C-alpha positions as CSV (number, residue, x, y, z in Angstrom):
1,M,-111.3,-99.6,-158.9
2,A,-110.9,-103.0,-160.2
3,S,-112.2,-104.8,-162.6
4,S,-113.3,-108.9,-162.6
5,T,-114.3,-111.3,-165.5
6,S,-116.1,-110.3,-168.5
7,M,-119.6,-111.9,-168.7
8,V,-122.4,-111.8,-170.7
9,L,-126.2,-111.6,-169.6
10,F,-129.1,-112.9,-172.1
11,V,-132.2,-110.4,-171.0
12,P,-135.4,-110.3,-172.9
13,F,-134.9,-108.8,-176.4
14,L,-131.1,-107.3,-175.3
15,L,-127.9,-109.1,-175.1
16,I,-125.7,-107.6,-172.6
17,S,-121.6,-107.7,-172.7
18,S,-118.9,-105.8,-171.0
19,V,-117.4,-105.7,-167.8
20,M,-118.3,-106.0,-164.1
21,V,-116.5,-103.7,-161.6
22,A,-116.0,-103.4,-158.0
23,S,-115.4,-100.0,-156.9
24,A,-114.3,-98.7,-153.6
25,G,-115.2,-95.4,-154.7
26,N,-113.3,-92.1,-154.9
27,F,-115.1,-89.3,-155.7
28,N,-113.2,-87.2,-157.6
29,Q,-113.4,-90.3,-159.7
30,D,-116.9,-91.6,-159.5
31,F,-119.0,-88.8,-159.6
32,Q,-119.2,-85.1,-160.9
33,V,-120.8,-81.7,-159.4
34,T,-124.2,-81.2,-161.1
35,W,-125.5,-78.4,-159.9
36,G,-125.0,-75.7,-156.5
37,D,-122.2,-73.0,-157.3
38,G,-119.6,-74.4,-155.3
39,R,-122.5,-75.8,-152.5
40,A,-120.8,-79.3,-153.3
41,N,-117.3,-80.1,-152.4
42,I,-115.3,-82.9,-152.3
43,V,-112.1,-82.4,-150.3
44,N,-109.5,-85.3,-148.4
45,D,-108.4,-86.7,-151.8
46,G,-111.4,-87.6,-153.2
47,Q,-112.7,-89.4,-149.8
48,L,-115.2,-86.9,-148.9
49,L,-118.2,-85.6,-150.5
50,T,-120.5,-82.2,-148.7
51,L,-123.6,-81.1,-150.2
52,S,-125.1,-77.8,-148.8
53,L,-128.2,-76.0,-148.5
54,D,-128.7,-72.3,-148.0
55,K,-131.4,-69.5,-148.9
56,A,-130.3,-69.3,-153.0
57,S,-129.6,-72.9,-153.2
58,G,-129.5,-76.6,-152.3
59,S,-126.6,-78.3,-154.7
60,G,-126.2,-82.1,-156.2
61,F,-123.9,-84.5,-158.1
62,E,-124.2,-87.8,-160.0
63,S,-122.5,-90.5,-161.1
64,K,-119.8,-90.4,-163.7
65,N,-121.0,-94.3,-165.1
66,E,-124.0,-95.6,-165.7
67,Y,-125.3,-99.4,-164.0
68,L,-127.4,-101.9,-164.8
69,F,-127.8,-103.9,-162.0
70,G,-125.3,-104.0,-158.6
71,K,-124.9,-103.5,-155.3
72,I,-124.4,-99.7,-154.2
73,D,-123.5,-98.7,-150.5
74,M,-122.9,-95.3,-149.6
75,Q,-122.1,-94.0,-146.1
76,L,-124.3,-90.3,-145.6
77,K,-124.4,-87.8,-142.5
78,L,-127.9,-86.0,-142.3
79,V,-128.3,-82.6,-141.9
80,A,-128.4,-81.8,-137.9
81,G,-130.1,-79.9,-136.0
82,N,-132.9,-78.3,-137.0
83,S,-132.9,-79.4,-140.7
84,A,-137.0,-79.1,-141.0
85,G,-138.2,-78.4,-144.7
86,T,-135.0,-79.9,-146.6
87,V,-134.7,-83.3,-148.7
88,T,-131.6,-85.1,-148.3
89,A,-132.0,-87.5,-151.9
90,Y,-129.9,-90.8,-152.9
91,Y,-131.2,-92.6,-155.4
92,L,-131.1,-94.1,-158.7
93,K,-132.3,-93.0,-162.0
94,S,-132.6,-93.4,-166.3
95,E,-132.9,-91.3,-168.2
96,G,-136.6,-90.2,-170.4
97,S,-140.6,-89.9,-169.6
98,A,-140.7,-93.4,-169.2
99,W,-137.5,-93.3,-166.5
100,D,-136.7,-96.3,-164.0
101,E,-136.2,-94.9,-160.2
102,I,-134.8,-96.2,-157.0
103,D,-135.1,-93.8,-154.2
104,F,-134.0,-93.3,-150.6
105,E,-135.3,-89.5,-149.7
106,F,-134.7,-87.8,-145.9
107,L,-137.3,-85.7,-144.6
108,G,-135.7,-83.2,-142.2
109,N,-138.0,-82.5,-139.2
110,L,-137.6,-80.5,-135.9
111,T,-134.4,-80.6,-133.8
112,G,-135.3,-84.0,-131.7
113,N,-138.0,-85.0,-133.8
114,P,-136.7,-88.3,-136.3
115,Y,-136.1,-88.0,-139.6
116,T,-138.4,-89.6,-142.1
117,L,-136.7,-92.4,-144.7
118,H,-139.3,-92.2,-147.6
119,T,-138.2,-94.9,-150.4
120,N,-139.9,-95.3,-153.7
121,V,-140.1,-97.8,-157.0
122,F,-140.4,-96.5,-160.4
123,S,-140.6,-98.4,-163.4
124,Q,-141.2,-97.3,-166.6
125,G,-142.3,-93.9,-165.3
126,K,-144.8,-94.8,-162.5
127,G,-144.2,-95.0,-158.7
128,N,-146.5,-94.5,-156.2
129,R,-144.7,-96.7,-154.7
130,E,-144.1,-95.2,-151.1
131,Q,-143.2,-96.5,-148.2
132,Q,-141.6,-94.9,-145.0
133,F,-139.9,-95.3,-142.1
134,H,-138.1,-93.9,-138.7
135,L,-134.4,-95.2,-137.7
136,W,-133.6,-96.9,-134.8
137,F,-130.5,-94.3,-134.1
138,D,-130.0,-90.7,-135.0
139,P,-128.7,-90.1,-138.2
140,T,-126.8,-87.1,-137.6
141,A,-124.6,-88.1,-135.1
142,D,-122.2,-90.2,-137.5
143,F,-122.1,-91.6,-140.7
144,H,-124.4,-95.1,-141.4
145,T,-124.4,-97.0,-144.7
146,Y,-127.5,-96.9,-147.3
147,S,-127.4,-99.7,-149.8
148,I,-129.1,-100.8,-152.5
149,L,-129.4,-104.1,-154.2
150,W,-131.2,-104.1,-157.3
151,N,-130.5,-107.4,-159.6
152,P,-133.2,-108.9,-161.9
153,Q,-134.8,-110.3,-159.5
154,R,-135.2,-108.0,-156.8
155,I,-134.6,-104.4,-154.9
156,V,-133.2,-104.5,-151.6
157,F,-133.2,-101.2,-149.8
158,S,-131.0,-101.8,-146.7
159,V,-129.9,-99.6,-143.7
160,D,-126.6,-100.6,-141.9
161,G,-126.6,-104.1,-143.7
162,T,-130.5,-104.8,-142.6
163,P,-133.0,-104.7,-144.9
164,I,-136.0,-102.4,-144.4
165,R,-137.5,-103.1,-147.5
166,E,-137.9,-105.5,-150.6
167,F,-139.7,-104.5,-154.1
168,K,-139.7,-108.3,-156.0
169,N,-139.8,-108.8,-159.7
170,Q,-143.3,-109.1,-161.1
171,E,-143.7,-109.1,-164.6
172,S,-145.4,-112.3,-164.4
173,K,-148.5,-110.6,-163.0
174,G,-148.1,-107.8,-165.4
175,L,-145.9,-105.6,-163.3
176,P,-143.1,-103.4,-165.0
177,F,-139.7,-104.3,-163.3
178,P,-136.9,-102.0,-163.8
179,K,-134.5,-104.2,-165.2
180,S,-133.1,-102.9,-168.6
181,Q,-132.8,-99.0,-168.2
182,A,-129.4,-98.1,-167.0
183,M,-129.2,-95.7,-164.4
184,R,-126.9,-92.9,-162.6
185,I,-126.4,-92.3,-159.1
186,H,-127.9,-89.2,-157.6
187,S,-127.9,-87.0,-154.4
188,S,-128.9,-83.7,-153.9
189,L,-129.6,-81.2,-150.8
190,W,-132.6,-79.0,-151.1
191,N,-135.1,-77.2,-149.8
192,A,-138.5,-78.6,-150.3
193,D,-141.0,-76.8,-147.1
194,D,-143.7,-77.0,-149.5
195,W,-144.0,-80.7,-148.3
196,A,-141.3,-82.2,-146.6
197,T,-142.0,-81.7,-142.7
198,M,-145.5,-82.1,-141.2
199,G,-147.1,-81.8,-145.2
200,G,-145.3,-78.7,-145.4
201,R,-146.6,-77.1,-142.0
202,V,-143.0,-76.5,-140.8
203,K,-141.0,-74.3,-143.0
204,T,-137.0,-74.2,-142.9
205,D,-135.2,-72.0,-140.3
206,W,-133.3,-70.3,-142.7
207,N,-131.9,-68.6,-140.0
208,A,-130.5,-72.2,-139.1
209,A,-128.5,-72.4,-142.8
210,P,-126.4,-73.5,-144.3
211,F,-127.1,-77.3,-143.8
212,T,-124.8,-79.8,-144.7
213,A,-124.8,-83.1,-145.2
214,S,-121.7,-85.5,-145.8
215,Y,-120.7,-88.4,-147.8
216,R,-118.1,-91.0,-147.9
217,N,-117.3,-94.5,-148.1
218,F,-118.8,-95.2,-151.6
219,N,-119.0,-98.3,-152.8
220,A,-120.5,-100.4,-156.2
221,E,-120.2,-104.1,-157.1
222,A,-122.2,-103.2,-160.4
223,C,-122.1,-103.7,-164.1
224,I,-121.3,-100.1,-166.3
225,W,-124.0,-99.6,-168.6
226,A,-121.2,-98.2,-171.6
227,S,-121.4,-97.7,-175.4
228,G,-124.4,-99.2,-175.1
229,S,-123.0,-102.4,-173.7
230,S,-123.2,-104.2,-170.3
231,S,-122.4,-106.7,-168.2
232,C,-124.3,-108.3,-165.4
233,G,-122.7,-111.7,-165.4
234,S,-124.1,-115.4,-166.3
235,S,-125.2,-118.6,-164.0
236,S,-121.5,-119.9,-165.6
237,A,-119.3,-117.5,-164.8
238,P,-116.8,-118.3,-162.2
239,A,-118.2,-117.3,-158.8
240,S,-116.7,-114.3,-157.3
241,T,-117.8,-112.2,-154.2
242,N,-118.0,-109.3,-157.1
243,G,-120.9,-111.1,-158.4
244,D,-123.4,-112.7,-155.4
245,W,-125.2,-109.3,-155.6
246,L,-126.4,-110.9,-159.1
247,S,-128.3,-113.8,-157.7
248,Q,-128.5,-112.2,-153.9
249,E,-131.9,-113.4,-152.1
250,L,-132.8,-112.3,-148.3
251,D,-132.2,-115.6,-146.2
252,S,-134.5,-116.3,-143.2
253,A,-132.2,-114.2,-140.5
254,S,-132.2,-111.5,-143.2
255,Y,-136.4,-111.5,-143.2
256,A,-136.6,-111.8,-139.5
257,K,-134.4,-108.7,-139.9
258,L,-136.7,-106.9,-142.4
259,S,-139.9,-107.7,-140.4
260,W,-138.7,-106.5,-137.0
261,V,-137.9,-102.9,-139.2
262,Q,-140.9,-103.2,-140.7
263,K,-143.3,-103.8,-137.5
264,N,-141.5,-101.1,-135.7
265,Y,-139.8,-98.4,-137.6
266,M,-142.6,-98.2,-141.0
267,I,-145.2,-95.5,-140.5
268,Y,-146.5,-95.4,-143.8
269,N,-146.6,-98.5,-146.8
270,Y,-148.7,-97.6,-150.2
271,C,-150.1,-101.6,-149.8
272,T,-151.9,-100.3,-146.8
273,D,-153.5,-97.5,-147.9
274,V,-157.0,-98.3,-148.9
275,N,-158.8,-94.6,-149.0
276,R,-155.4,-94.0,-151.4
277,F,-156.8,-96.7,-154.1
278,P,-160.4,-97.0,-153.5
279,Q,-160.2,-99.0,-156.4
280,G,-158.0,-101.7,-155.2
281,L,-154.6,-102.0,-154.0
282,P,-152.0,-102.2,-156.5
283,V,-151.4,-105.7,-157.9
284,E,-147.7,-106.1,-156.1
285,C,-149.2,-105.5,-153.0
286,S,-150.9,-108.9,-152.9
287,T,-147.6,-110.7,-152.1
288,S,-144.8,-107.8,-151.4
C-alpha cells in the first residue's frame, strides 16, 4: 500500500481530513472473511480469494477499511457450469437503517445461458434503482475487472474499463446521493433460488456443489475513513493519477461505449418500467 499527499475537502456540514491511499491489494492485508465456516479462503500469499457455496452455507468477506469516495477495481471469475440459483454479490455498503449502497450482483443461470449482471444504488436506505445487463463474454471462463467509480458528482459502474451505468448526483432535484456515509467493500456467494434465476422457477442443483467464485487484483484509489475523518482530495491539491478519479467524468468516447452497452446488453431499466411506477417514473429518470 502506498499513500499520497494529505488533503482536505469541504462537504456540506462536514470537514473531512485524512490521507488518500492507492492500494494494490493483498487480500490478507485489506480484507477479512466474515462468514462461511471455512468456505472462504485466501491463498497464494494473499493474491487470490475464493468463496464457495454448498447446501449448508455460502460465504463472504469484507474490507477492513471503510471508504468515502474512491475508484474500486476487482477481478472476478464467476461460478462456472450450472450456476442457477446462486448469487455472487460485490458491493459497497454503509451501516445503519438509512444506509448507502452501490451494488454489483451476478445472478447465475443454467449451463449455456447467460448470467444476469444486476446493479442498484441505495441512498439513505432507498433503492429500487435496478438496471440489469447480460455480458458480452463468458464471465466464468476467465477473470474480468468490475469497477465502481464513486465521487461527489457521480457513480459509474464499469466492466473491463467499459462503462455500463452512470448514476449522477441530482441533489438539486431533491434526490439523495451517497456522499456522507463511509462504506466497506463486501462480497458474498449465496443461495437465492427463490428469486435469482427466472424469477425463482429454476432451483439450485446441489449435485453440482460446491460452487466457487474467485477474486484477484483488488485495487483501490480511495479515501479511507478512519477515526471520524477522511481525505477526499481538493481542487487545489497537486495533480496526480491517484486523485484523478475524484473529479472524473465520462468523455464522449466513454458515453459512446455506455450507449453501446445499454443498447445491446441492457435487459431491464427501472427508468422505463412505467407499470412499476404508475404514479410517474422516479425523478432521476428524466435525465439519467
